[in-house]
Each structure stands twice: as structure tokens, then as C-alpha cells.
N, C-alpha and C positions, 0 to 999 in steps of 0.2 A: 504494500501499498505506498510505501514512504515513497517509490518511485515513482508511483501515479502520482502523490503530492507534487514532489521535485518538479513534474511534468507539468503540472496545472504553473507551478511558480514562474518555471521560464516560460511559458507561453504568456504568462501577464508580465514578465519582464520585459518581451521581444514586442508586446504588444506597445507599452513605455515608450520605448525606443523608437517605433514607427512613427508611433503620433508627435515624438520631439520632429523627429526626419520630417512630418509634414509639414511642420511648423515650419521649421529653417529652408524648405525646400517645396515653395508655393506652386511651381509649374510641376512635382508629381506628387502633390498631397491626397488627390483621389485617390490614385493607387496605394500610396500609405496608410490611408483612413481603410483603406479595405483590407490589408491585409492585419492590419491591427485589429481587425473587427473579425477578421476569420481567429486570430490567435485568440483573442476572448473570448471567442465560442468553444474554441480546443478544450480550454484551459477550465471553462466551464463543465463538458464533456468528462475532462479526469477527474475533476473533484466528481461528480455524479457517480463516473465510476465506484471511486472509494465509499462513496456513502453506501451505494448499493451491493458491493462487495467486501465490504470491512467486517474484518470478524464482532459480532456481538457478544458483551457481557452476558455470563451466564448459559449461551448456546453452545453444548459440549460440540457440536460441528463448527460452530465460528460461523454460522447464517442467519 
């Protein structure tokens, strides 16, 4: 599960960098913002997977 959380954080960081790039390069802002949106979506997907498949306390199977 740690790897999925790390992946989510990496996607969040990538989105932040892309948003910064959009501000610095207005001629490419649209592409950077679209990429940032995708990165945010992937981060949210990773967090959803962690929540769905993380072991549950008290469940012997961890489900």
C-alpha cells in the first residue's frame, strides 16, 4: 500500500510542477494544465485503490 501512496504523492507533485510550468510558459499553458489534470486524476485513483484494498483492522483476511 505504501507504493500506491507514494505513487499518489508523485502524481500530486507532478501536477504541481505542471501547473507552475503553465504559469511560466503561457503559450503552452493549456497542454500543461491538461497534463496536470491527468496527474491529479491518477493520484486520486491511487488513493482510491489504497482505500479499497488496504487491510482492515480486525479482519483476519485483511479485507
